[in-house]
C-alpha positions in Angstrom: 137.5 138.2 100.8 138.1 141.9 101.3 140.2 143.6 98.2 143.2 146.3 98.7 144.8 148.2 95.9 148.4 147.8 95.1 150.5 149.1 92.4 152.9 146.7 91.0 154.9 147.9 87.8 152.4 151.1 87.3 149.5 148.6 87.0 147.0 149.3 89.6 145.9 145.6 90.8 142.8 145.4 93.3 144.4 141.9 95.7 142.9 139.7 98.4 144.0 141.1 101.5 146.6 138.9 103.2 147.6 137.6 100.3 152.0 138.1 99.5 153.5 140.3 97.0 154.5 137.6 95.0 151.0 135.9 94.7 149.3 138.4 93.8 151.7 139.2 91.0 151.7 135.6 89.8 148.0 136.0 89.7 147.9 138.6 87.6 150.6 137.4 85.1 153.3 139.6 86.3 156.3 137.3 86.6 159.1 137.8 89.6 162.1 135.6 89.6 161.6 132.6 92.1 163.1 129.1 93.4 161.7 127.9 96.6 158.7 129.0 96.4 155.6 126.9 95.8 151.9 127.7 96.3 151.2 124.4 98.6 153.8 124.8 100.6 154.7 127.8 103.2 156.7 130.3 101.9 160.4 130.4 102.7 162.0 133.4 101.6 165.4 131.3 101.7 166.2 131.6 97.9 166.7 135.4 97.7 165.8 135.7 94.0 162.5 136.8 94.7 163.2 139.9 96.2 160.9 143.4 94.9 161.7 147.1 95.4 159.1 149.2 98.2 158.5 152.7 97.2 160.8 154.0 100.1 163.5 151.8 98.3 163.5 148.9 100.9 164.6 145.2 99.0 162.1 142.3 100.3 160.8 139.0 99.7 158.3 139.3 97.5 157.2 135.2 98.8 157.1 136.5 102.5 155.9 140.1 102.4 152.1 140.6 102.7 150.6 143.8 100.4 149.2 146.3 102.4 146.9 149.0 100.6 148.6 151.7 98.8 151.5 149.8 98.3 153.6 150.3 95.2 155.8 147.8 94.3 158.8 147.2 91.7 160.0 143.9 90.5 162.5 145.2 88.8 165.4 147.6 89.2 168.9 148.4 89.2 169.1 147.5 93.1 167.3 144.3 92.4 169.4 143.6 90.0 172.5 143.9 91.9 171.5 141.7 94.6 169.8 139.5 92.4 172.4 138.6 89.8 175.0 137.4 91.8 173.1 134.9 93.7 171.6 133.3 90.6 175.1 133.0 88.9 176.0 131.5 92.0 173.3 129.0 91.6 173.8 128.6 87.9 177.9 127.9 89.0 177.2 125.1 91.0 174.5 123.5 88.5 175.1 121.4 86.1 173.8 123.0 83.0 173.5 120.3 80.4 170.0 121.4 79.6 169.6 119.9 76.2 169.7 116.5 78.0 167.7 117.5 81.2 164.4 115.7 81.7 163.2 119.4 82.7 163.9 121.0 79.7 161.2 123.6 79.1 159.6 123.5 82.6 162.8 124.6 84.5 162.6 127.1 87.1 166.1 128.3 86.7 166.0 128.1 83.1 163.0 130.7 83.2 165.1 133.0 85.5 168.4 132.6 83.1 166.0 133.5 80.1 164.4 136.6 82.4 167.5 138.3 83.7 169.6 137.4 79.9 172.1 135.5 82.0 174.4 133.5 79.8 175.9 130.5 81.1 178.8 129.9 79.3 180.5 133.4 80.8 179.5 132.0 84.2 181.2 128.7 83.8 184.1 130.1 82.2 184.7 132.8 84.7 182.9 131.1 88.1 184.8 127.8 89.3 182.7 124.8 89.1 182.5 121.7 91.3 185.1 119.8 90.7 183.3 116.7 91.9 180.6 114.9 90.3 178.2 113.6 93.0 176.6 109.9 92.0 173.0 109.8 91.2 170.7 108.0 93.7 168.6 105.6 91.1 167.5 103.7 93.9 163.7 104.0 93.6 162.0 102.8 90.3 160.1 105.7 90.0 162.1 108.6 90.2 166.3 109.7 89.6 167.9 112.1 92.6 170.6 113.9 90.9 172.2 116.0 93.6 174.7 117.4 90.9 171.5 120.1 89.6 169.7 121.0 92.8 169.9 124.4 93.5 168.9 124.2 97.7 165.7 125.4 97.5 164.3 123.2 100.0 160.9 122.4 97.7 161.3 118.8 98.5 162.2 119.0 101.8 159.4 121.2 102.8 156.9 118.9 100.7 158.2 115.7 102.6 157.8 118.0 105.7 154.1 119.6 105.2 152.1 117.8 102.5 153.6 114.2 102.9 154.3 114.6 106.4 157.3 111.4 106.6 159.9 113.9 106.7 162.4 111.4 105.0 165.1 113.9 103.7 166.5 117.5 104.8 169.5 119.7 104.7 172.9 118.3 105.6 176.3 119.0 105.2 177.7 122.5 105.7 178.9 125.4 103.2 179.9 124.2 99.6 179.2 120.7 100.9 175.8 121.7 101.6 172.9 118.8 100.2 169.8 117.5 100.7 170.3 113.8 102.1 168.1 110.9 103.5 169.3 109.9 107.2 172.6 108.8 107.3 173.0 109.8 103.4 171.5 107.0 102.5 169.8 106.0 98.9 166.5 107.1 99.0 165.0 103.7 99.3 166.5 103.0 102.5 165.0 105.8 104.0 161.3 106.6 105.8 160.7 107.6 102.0 156.8 106.1 101.1 157.4 107.2 97.3 154.7 109.0 96.8 156.1 112.0 94.3 155.3 114.8 96.4 158.6 116.3 96.2 159.2 115.1 92.5 156.6 116.9 90.8 157.1 120.2 92.7 161.0 120.1 92.3 161.5 123.1 89.7 164.8 122.2 88.3 165.7 118.7 87.3 167.2 117.3 90.7 164.2 115.0 90.8 162.5 114.0 87.9 160.2 110.7 87.2 161.5 108.1 84.9 160.2 107.9 81.4 157.8 110.4 82.2 155.6 111.6 79.0 154.2 114.8 78.0 150.6 113.8 77.2 148.6 115.2 74.5 145.2 114.9 76.4 144.0 114.8 79.7 141.5 112.6 81.1 139.6 112.9 84.4 139.6 109.9 86.6 139.1 108.1 89.3 142.2 105.5 91.2 140.8 102.2 90.7 143.0 101.0 94.0 141.7 101.5 96.8 138.2 102.7 98.5 139.7 106.1 99.3 138.8 106.6 96.0 141.2 109.8 94.7 141.1 112.0 92.1 143.6 111.8 89.1 144.2 113.1 85.4 145.5 110.3 83.4 147.6 112.0 80.6 147.5 110.3 77.3 149.4 110.0 74.3 149.4 107.7 71.3 146.7 105.5 73.3 149.2 105.2 76.1 149.2 106.6 79.7 152.2 108.9 79.7 151.4 110.8 83.0 149.3 110.7 86.2 148.8 113.7 88.6 146.3 114.1 91.2 142.8 116.1 90.8 143.8 119.4 93.4 139.7 120.3 93.0 138.8 116.7 94.2 138.3 117.4 97.9 138.7 113.6 98.2 142.3 113.7 98.0 142.9 117.3 96.9 146.0 116.8 94.9 147.7 114.4 96.5 148.7 110.7 95.5 150.1 107.6 97.0 152.9 106.0 95.0 150.1 103.5 93.8 148.0 106.6 92.5 150.7 108.7 90.9 153.0 105.8 89.7 150.7 102.8 89.6 149.1 103.0 86.4 151.7 100.9 84.4 149.3 97.6 84.6 147.0 99.3 81.8 149.9 98.8 79.3 151.1 95.4 81.0 152.3 92.6 78.3 150.9 89.9 80.6 147.1 91.6 79.6 144.4 89.6 78.4 143.3 90.3 74.6 141.1 87.6 73.4 138.9 84.9 74.5 140.0 81.9 75.2 138.7 78.2 75.6 140.1 75.3 77.4 140.6 72.6 74.9 140.2 69.1 76.1 139.7 67.8 79.7 140.9 68.8 83.2 143.5 66.2 84.9 145.0 66.3 88.1 146.4 69.3 89.2 145.5 72.6 87.4 147.1 73.4 83.9 149.5 76.6 83.5 148.4 79.5 82.4 147.4 80.3 78.8 150.6 81.5 76.9 150.4 81.9 73.5 148.7 81.2 70.4 148.3 77.5 69.8 147.1 76.0 72.9 149.5 76.1 75.0 148.4 75.9 78.8 145.2 74.0 77.1 143.8 77.2 76.1 143.4 78.1 72.5 142.3 81.8 70.9 138.7 82.0 69.6 137.0 85.5 68.5 133.9 86.8 70.7 131.5 85.5 68.6 132.6 81.4 69.6 133.6 82.4 73.2 129.9 83.8 73.5 128.0 81.2 71.9 130.2 78.2 73.3 129.1 80.2 77.0 125.7 80.4 76.6 125.1 76.7 75.3 126.9 75.9 78.5 125.5 78.1 81.1 122.1 76.7 79.6 121.9 73.5 81.4 122.7 75.3 84.8 119.9 77.4 86.3 118.9 78.9 89.8 120.7 76.9 92.6 123.0 75.1 90.5 125.0 78.6 89.3 126.9 81.2 91.0 128.5 84.8 90.4 130.9 86.0 91.6 131.0 89.8 91.0 134.1 92.1 91.0 135.0 95.5 93.5 137.0 96.9 90.7 133.9 96.5 88.4 131.8 100.1 87.7 128.9 100.5 89.5 126.8 100.2 86.4 128.8 96.7 85.8 127.9 95.3 88.8 124.2 96.0 88.5 124.8 94.5 85.5 126.6 91.3 87.1 123.9 91.1 89.1 120.6 91.4 87.2 122.3 88.8 84.6 122.7 86.6 88.2 119.0 87.2 89.1 117.1 87.4 85.8 119.1 85.5 83.1 120.2 82.8 85.6 117.3 82.8 88.3 119.8 82.4 90.9 120.4 84.8 93.8 123.9 83.5 94.4 126.0 86.6 93.7 128.8 87.3 96.2 132.1 89.4 96.0 135.5 89.2 98.3 133.4 91.8 99.8 132.4 89.0 101.9 135.6 88.7 103.1 136.0 91.8 104.9 133.0 94.4 104.8 129.9 92.5 105.2 130.3 92.2 108.9 129.0 95.9 108.9 126.0 95.7 107.2 124.1 94.3 109.5 124.9 95.9 112.3 124.4 99.1 110.7 120.8 98.6 109.4 120.1 96.9 112.8 121.1 99.6 114.7 118.9 101.8 113.1 121.3 103.7 110.1 120.0 102.7 106.8 122.1 101.4 104.4 120.9 102.2 100.5 121.3 105.3 98.3 119.8 107.8 97.3 118.8 109.1 93.9 120.9 111.2 92.9 121.3 115.4 91.7 121.9 116.5 88.7 124.9 115.5 88.5 124.2 111.9 88.9 125.7 111.7 92.2 124.1 108.6 94.2 125.1 108.9 98.1 125.1 106.1 100.3 123.3 106.5 103.6 125.3 104.1 105.1 128.2 105.9 105.0 127.7 109.3 105.0 130.7 110.6 106.4 132.6 113.2 104.6 136.7 112.8 104.1 136.7 116.5 103.7 135.5 117.5 107.9 138.2 114.6 109.1 140.8 117.4 109.6 138.5 119.0 111.4 137.7 115.7 114.3 138.4 116.6 118.1 138.8 112.9 118.8 140.1 110.3 116.6 139.9 106.3 117.0 141.5 103.8 114.7 141.0 100.0 114.9 142.0 97.1 113.0 144.2 99.1 110.5 147.6 100.3 109.7 146.0 103.7 107.5 149.2 105.5 106.7 150.1 102.6 105.3 147.0 101.1 103.4 145.5 104.1 102.8 148.3 106.6 102.8 146.2 110.0 101.5 143.3 109.5 104.2 146.7 109.2 107.0 147.4 112.6 105.9 144.1 113.8 106.5 144.3 111.8 110.2 147.6 113.5 111.1 146.4 117.0 109.4 143.8 116.8 112.5 146.3 115.6 114.7 148.0 118.6 114.4 144.9 120.8 114.9 144.6 119.3 118.1 142.5 116.2 117.6 143.0 113.6 120.2 144.2 110.1 118.5 143.3 106.5 120.4 144.7 103.8 118.2 144.4 99.9 118.8 146.8 97.6 117.4 148.6 94.5 118.6 151.6 95.9 117.0 153.1 99.4 116.3 152.0 101.1 113.1 153.3 105.2 112.6 150.0 106.2 114.0 150.9 104.8 117.3 154.2 107.2 117.6 151.9 110.0 117.8 148.7 108.8 119.4 147.6 110.5 122.3 146.9 106.2 123.6 148.2 103.4 122.0 145.9 100.3 123.4 147.5 96.9 122.5 145.0 94.4 122.9 146.0 90.6 122.3 144.7 89.8 119.0 141.0 89.2 118.8 139.7 90.7 122.1 138.6 94.1 121.1 135.1 93.4 122.0 135.9 93.1 125.4 138.0 96.5 125.2 135.2 98.3 123.4 132.5 97.6 125.6 135.1 98.3 128.3 135.1 101.6 127.3 131.7 101.2 127.0 131.1 100.4 130.6 133.2 103.2 131.8 131.2 106.3 129.6 127.8 104.6 131.1 128.9 104.1 134.8 130.9 107.7 134.7 128.1 109.0 133.4 129.5 110.2 130.3 127.0 109.3 127.8 124.7 111.8 126.2 121.7 111.5 128.0 119.3 113.6 126.6 120.3 112.1 123.4 120.0 108.5 124.4 116.7 108.9 125.8 115.5 110.9 122.8 117.1 109.0 120.1 117.9 105.5 121.5 115.9 102.1 122.1 116.9 99.3 124.9 119.2 101.8 126.8 118.5 99.7 130.1 119.0 96.1 128.6 122.4 97.2 127.5 123.5 98.7 130.8 122.5 95.2 132.2 125.0 93.6 129.6 127.8 96.3 130.9 127.5 94.1 133.9 129.9 91.3 132.0 132.8 94.1 131.4 133.7 94.8 134.6 137.3 97.0 134.0 139.4 94.2 136.2 138.1 91.4 133.8 138.4 93.2 130.9 141.9 94.1 131.9 143.0 90.2 132.4 141.1 89.8 128.5 142.8 92.4 126.9 146.6 92.7 128.7 146.0 96.3 128.6 145.3 98.2 132.0 142.0 99.4 133.9 143.6 103.0 134.0 144.4 103.5 130.1 140.8 102.0 129.6 139.0 104.4 131.3 141.3 107.2 130.4 140.6 106.2 126.6 137.0 106.1 127.0 137.4 109.7 128.7 138.8 110.9 126.0 136.5 109.6 123.4 133.7 110.8 125.3 134.7 114.0 126.2 135.8 115.2 122.7 133.5 115.9 119.9 132.9 115.6 117.2 134.6 111.9 117.0 135.6 109.8 114.5 136.0 105.7 114.6 138.1 104.6 112.0 138.1 100.4 111.3 139.9 98.0 109.2 140.2 93.9 108.3 142.2 93.9 111.8 137.7 94.4 112.9 136.1 92.9 110.3 138.2 89.6 109.3 137.5 87.5 112.2 134.9 85.3 113.5 133.5 87.9 115.7 133.7 90.7 113.0 129.9 91.7 113.0 129.5 92.0 116.9 133.2 94.0 116.4 131.1 96.3 114.6 128.2 96.2 116.9 130.4 97.4 119.7 132.3 100.4 117.7 128.6 101.8 117.1 127.6 101.6 120.6 130.6 104.0 121.4 129.4 106.2 118.6 125.7 106.0 119.6 126.6 106.3 124.0 128.3 109.3 122.8 126.1 111.2 120.6 128.9 111.0 118.0 126.6 108.9 115.8 125.0 112.0 114.8 127.9 113.5 113.3 128.3 112.7 109.3 131.9 111.3 110.2 131.0 109.2 112.9 131.7 105.5 111.7 134.3 104.6 109.0 135.3 102.0 107.6 138.2 101.2 105.5 137.9 100.0 102.1 140.7 97.9 100.6 138.9 97.5 96.6 138.1 100.9 95.0 134.1 99.9 94.7 133.7 97.3 97.2 130.5 99.5 98.9 129.2 100.5 95.4 129.1 96.3 94.4 127.0 95.8 98.0 125.2 99.1 96.9 124.5 98.0 93.6 123.2 94.3 94.8 125.8 92.2 94.2 124.8 90.4 97.5 122.6 87.5 98.2 120.2 88.6 100.1 119.9 92.4 98.7 119.0 93.6 95.4 120.3 97.2 95.0 119.7 99.9 97.6 119.8 97.2 100.3 116.2 96.6 99.1 115.3 92.5 101.1 115.4 90.0 98.1 112.6 88.4 100.6 110.7 91.3 100.8 107.2 91.2 99.2 107.3 95.1 98.4 110.7 94.7 96.7 109.5 91.3 94.6 106.6 93.2 93.2 108.9 96.3 92.5 111.9 94.5 90.7 109.3 92.2 89.2 108.1 95.0 87.5 110.8 96.7 87.4 112.9 93.7 85.1 109.4 92.1 83.6 110.1 88.8 84.8 109.3 86.5 88.0 112.5 86.2 90.3 113.6 83.6 93.1 112.5 85.1 96.7 115.0 82.8 98.4 118.2 84.4 99.3 121.2 82.8 97.9 124.3 81.7 99.3 127.2 84.0 100.3 130.9 83.3 98.6 131.8 80.9 101.5 128.8 79.0 101.1 129.2 79.0 97.3 132.5 77.2 97.4 131.2 74.8 100.0 128.0 74.2 97.8 130.9 73.8 94.4 132.7 71.5 97.2 129.3 69.4 97.4 128.3 69.5 93.8 125.5 71.2 94.2 126.8 74.5 92.6 127.5 73.3 89.2 128.8 76.3 87.0 130.6 79.8 88.2 130.9 82.9 86.0 133.9 84.7 88.1 134.3 88.4 87.5 137.8 90.1 88.1 138.4 88.1 91.6 140.8 85.9 92.7 139.4 82.9 94.4 142.2 80.7 94.7 144.7 83.2 95.8 142.1 85.3 98.1 140.8 83.0 100.5 141.5 80.0 102.9 141.4 77.5 103.4 143.5 77.4 100.5 143.4 73.4 100.1 139.6 73.5 100.0 138.9 76.9 97.5 141.2 74.7 95.3 139.2 71.5 95.4 136.0 73.6 95.0 137.2 75.0 91.7 138.2 71.8 90.6 134.7 70.2 91.6 133.2 72.9 89.1 131.7 71.5 86.2 131.9 75.1 84.2 133.9 78.0 85.1 133.8 81.5 83.3 136.7 83.6 84.3 136.4 87.4 83.2 139.0 89.2 84.1 142.0 92.0 83.1 144.7 89.1 83.9 145.4 85.4 84.4 145.7 84.6 88.0 145.3 80.9 89.9 141.9 81.3 89.8 141.6 81.1 85.9 143.8 77.9 85.4 140.2 76.4 86.1 138.7 78.0 84.0 136.9 76.3 80.7 136.7 80.0 79.1 138.4 83.0 79.6 137.1 86.4 78.9 139.5 89.5 78.4 137.6 92.6 80.6 138.7 96.2 79.8 140.9 98.2 82.2 139.3 101.2 84.0 140.9 103.7 81.9 139.2 101.8 78.9 135.5 102.6 79.9 133.2 104.9 81.4 131.2 104.6 84.9 131.3 105.2 88.6 132.6 104.2 91.9 131.3 104.8 94.9 134.3 105.3 97.5 134.5 105.1 101.6 132.8 108.0 101.9 129.3 107.0 100.0 130.7 109.7 97.4 129.8 108.5 93.4 132.7 109.8 90.8 132.5 109.1 87.4 135.5 107.8 85.6 136.0 109.1 81.8 137.3 106.7 79.2 140.8 107.7 78.1 142.3 104.3 76.1 141.2 102.2 73.6 140.2 99.2 74.5 143.8 97.0 74.9 143.4 93.7 71.9 140.1 92.8 71.6 139.2 93.4 75.3 135.4 94.6 76.3 134.1 96.3 79.2 132.5 94.0 81.7 128.7 95.3 81.3 128.9 94.8 77.7 130.2 91.3 77.8 127.1 90.2 80.3 124.7 92.1 78.1 126.1 90.3 75.0 125.8 87.2 76.6 122.5 87.6 77.9 121.0 88.5 74.7 122.3 85.1 73.8 120.4 83.5 76.2 117.2 84.8 75.3 116.9 87.4 78.0 115.3 90.7 77.5 116.3 93.7 79.6 119.8 94.2 78.6 119.8 96.3 75.7 121.7 98.8 76.5 123.7 101.0 74.1 125.7 102.7 76.9 126.4 102.9 81.1 124.2 106.4 80.4 121.4 103.8 80.0 122.0 101.6 82.5 122.3 104.4 85.2 118.9 105.6 84.0 117.4 101.8 85.0 119.9 101.7 88.1 118.3 105.2 89.6 115.1 103.7 89.2 115.9 100.7 90.7 117.0 102.0 94.1 114.6 104.7 94.2 111.6 104.6 96.7 113.8 102.9 99.4 112.7 103.3 102.9 113.4 106.8 104.9 116.0 106.6 107.1 114.8 105.2 110.8 115.5 108.2 113.7 116.0 105.9 116.5 119.1 104.4 117.2 119.4 100.4 118.7 122.4 99.8 121.5 123.2 95.9 121.2 124.2 94.1 124.5 126.9 91.8 123.7 128.6 89.1 125.2 132.7 88.2 124.9 133.7 84.9 123.0 137.4 84.0 123.0 139.5 83.8 119.7 138.4 80.3 117.7 142.6 80.0 118.0 143.9 79.8 121.2 148.2 79.2 121.8 148.8 76.1 123.6 152.3 74.3 124.0 152.4 73.1 120.7 151.7 76.1 119.3 152.6 78.7 121.6 152.6 82.2 119.4 150.1 84.2 117.7 150.2 85.0 114.1 148.5 88.1 112.3 149.1 89.9 109.3 149.6 93.3 108.0 149.1 94.7 104.0 152.4 95.1 101.9 150.7 97.9 100.8 153.1 98.4 97.4 153.1 95.2 96.4 149.5 94.1 97.2 146.9 93.2 94.5 147.5 91.5 91.0 147.2 95.1 89.6 150.3 96.0 91.7 152.2 92.5 90.8 151.6 93.7 87.2 153.8 97.3 88.1 157.4 96.2 87.9 158.6 99.6 90.0 155.6 98.2 92.6 157.6 95.0 92.8 160.4 96.4 93.3 158.7 98.6 96.3 157.9 95.3 98.0 158.2 94.5 101.7 160.7 91.5 102.1 159.8 88.1 102.5 159.9 88.3 106.0 158.1 87.6 109.5 158.3 89.2 112.3 159.1 88.3 115.6 160.1 89.5 119.2 163.6 89.3 120.1 162.6 87.4 123.0 160.7 84.7 121.1 163.2 84.2 118.6 165.8 83.8 121.6 163.5 81.0 122.8 163.5 79.4 119.4 167.5 79.8 119.0 166.4 82.0 115.4 169.0 84.7 114.3 168.1 87.6 112.2 167.4 86.9 108.6 167.6 83.3 109.1 164.8 80.9 106.9 162.5 79.4 109.5 159.2 77.6 108.8 155.9 78.5 110.1 153.6 75.8 111.1 150.2 75.9 112.2 147.7 73.1 112.8 146.6 73.5 109.1 149.4 73.9 107.1 153.0 75.3 106.8 155.1 77.3 104.7 158.9 78.6 104.4 160.0 82.5 105.0 162.9 84.6 106.3 162.7 85.7 110.3 163.1 89.5 111.0 163.8 89.9 114.7 162.1 93.7 115.5 161.6 94.9 118.9 158.6 96.7 118.2 156.4 93.3 117.8 155.2 92.1 121.1 156.1 89.1 123.1 153.7 86.2 121.3 153.1 87.9 118.5 154.5 87.1 115.0 153.7 89.9 112.3 153.7 88.7 108.5 153.2 90.5 105.3 154.0 87.4 102.7 151.4 87.0 99.9 148.1 86.3 100.5 148.1 83.1 99.2 150.8 81.6 101.1 149.2 83.2 104.4 146.3 81.4 103.5 148.1 77.9 104.0 148.4 78.1 107.2 144.7 78.8 107.8 141.4 76.8 108.5 139.3 80.0 109.5 136.0 79.9 111.1 133.2 81.6 110.1 131.1 84.6 111.5 127.8 83.5 112.0 126.2 86.8 110.8 128.0 87.4 107.9 129.8 84.1 106.9 133.3 86.1 106.8 136.0 84.2 107.4 138.5 85.0 110.4 141.8 85.3 108.6 143.6 87.3 110.6 145.2 85.5 113.0 146.3 81.9 114.0 148.1 80.1 116.6 151.8 79.1 114.8 155.0 77.8 116.1 158.4 78.5 114.1 161.1 76.0 113.4 165.0 76.8 112.3 165.2 75.1 108.2 168.6 73.9 109.8 167.1 72.1 111.9 164.4 70.5 110.1 167.2 69.2 107.5 169.3 68.0 110.2 166.6 65.6 111.2 
């Protein structure tokens, strides 16, 4: 960048051309008083405090005035003083100056200005009239407090919400002395559009916005957020072995310092009193219903506390009874890569079983086979010197999303479930990207989309193949790319005869004009990025849906761009679990279990004969357990009883198992069936790596001593392997594991250079409406309260969506149901009770639920995807009834 020479307060400075006077001064440690300026925001110049004097005597706002070559600047002069002092004094007069008890004491922008200008606040308060009425605090948010009495009306919070969070939940309201920052209707902040991300709070220069119970850390540790698959960089602030603060890592290009409510305020689960702190062994046999969870010492709930030596000795003795197909290991999408590598090695080497899987089976697995078959290699590269492992499957770059020319989002409410990623998509749209959203019901991105497509639930494949038909028939595909890099184009073209727009319109309920326009937008704006979530994959047709998305990307040659195909992963290390081999048919690096070359390689690496037969998937493991074929389950960081439908079948399978080891941070429904419970360390109490949704490997550092007697998952498994007399688990630390892991994934086959287009046929959804079940139910995530870690954070529980079922007013009228009324939701497989909420944005014939997963699963008896064995857990046919009608009966 070009440099120019300026003089500030008699100091000659080389400044970057285009920078403002204030930016240059602060960069060179020259203080200019300011209140409304923040480096992350566009300069406003509204506070008039940052005035400086130019050589010609002109006073200008330094935050908005760019430097010029040869410019001479004074930051302090009698003229500046005359203008600045009354401005600051008026701010002080209208500001509650209880500095000693203020949470921002020592970090307050106004306090610093007063010290710099030597202003006596007592004199001002005696000579100027103070506000007569004290405004009430807004304490509705569980994580921060709003105090209008300390607000200086700098507007930083307003601009942050507009420019960074892109929510616009607050703005200036009132006039003159009554001006204040308010949500719409001057309601409490929790009744506004506020998403509780805290971006405004961390930028507030005074005590008007403060985090509750925040501490000043003695030390910070670089880490990664343990919630969703975006993988935001964070710093954990530690004092007295406790997390007292969290801030975003501005140098991490995944999130650039931005965080959502969970990332900023959701780490309280680490110190939850519900954490498991010592091993537990069940006393006596289980009878009837599952027992209550362990509550304290003395055997309550049928468990007693034991030492690690006793627990591991007991587990080893029990596991010796089972080998091969009699045992299954359920690994965790919350564990590190190193721990998941050890988990699959333990299953294969120690227990001789390929029956290993994770909860990824419920959402992500439908994309593995399509992307391999199409020609996109699934696997890991060897890392560079910084030990980063890249997954070729998802070699997209979140940094580049903002440069996309077209974005297609389907099967996901991104701004709700992946807020930081949602910000990047909003920025792309602001820069001119065309946005297509496919969703049966409205979400935030629908409101800014060029086209919002509302297909009937379960008809996504027909819509996507209809778009492919438009692209091929209109010669909108990249002919040169297809000819050079694609297989079976003619066969694929013939298959599109099954998707004329008239038929697609009848199947999906979307007009042919909208389908055609959407196809033209996607084909005509490159690079194009596709994002999809569980609305696409958690389906009996999930694998075919991913094939259809890939066909779109290949036809238009968007596949050659790094951000072309972007699956959205709900867990922080879902991709890492798969990359590490926690799949029944793949070794680490997606090397097939039944491949002779892979068998030779891993037999040599691990020093023993391996089972050459692929194992069972998660849903198949439960079936086999119910039939008595699998007798022992080793469950790590998973809640099968709550997360998988049908609930009755899952509970029956867990009850049937002869022996269950449960290893996690907390008790859950699954733990109630365990014979042994082993306490695992949290992400903050261990080192390792995670792989985020873009395939980027990121390190976590150990920031805390482990709570109680909990241990990292890899240490537990390695110690157990030793007690089972198995060699190859003598690892001293995670670096040793990483070294072996890298050996395991090296020399995987190179990326294929040709892609395959896949002919597909439309099949109707398995669940169809009829006269008895006339409505279709679908689900959406309750982001703040979703997941066991969120449940252990009181503030997140307080932000949960209310326990409602959302119904179109027309449907409610048909069933004579009023807003807020208790109802019963009945499917062919079960029933639950809830409350009705009438919402005009919910399409007629559709019911949307955001209830707890365990409750929703009582309504489901899902059909499995034939390829991936993923259960269709997104929709089912239902009817609704008034509770009072049932009582009358």
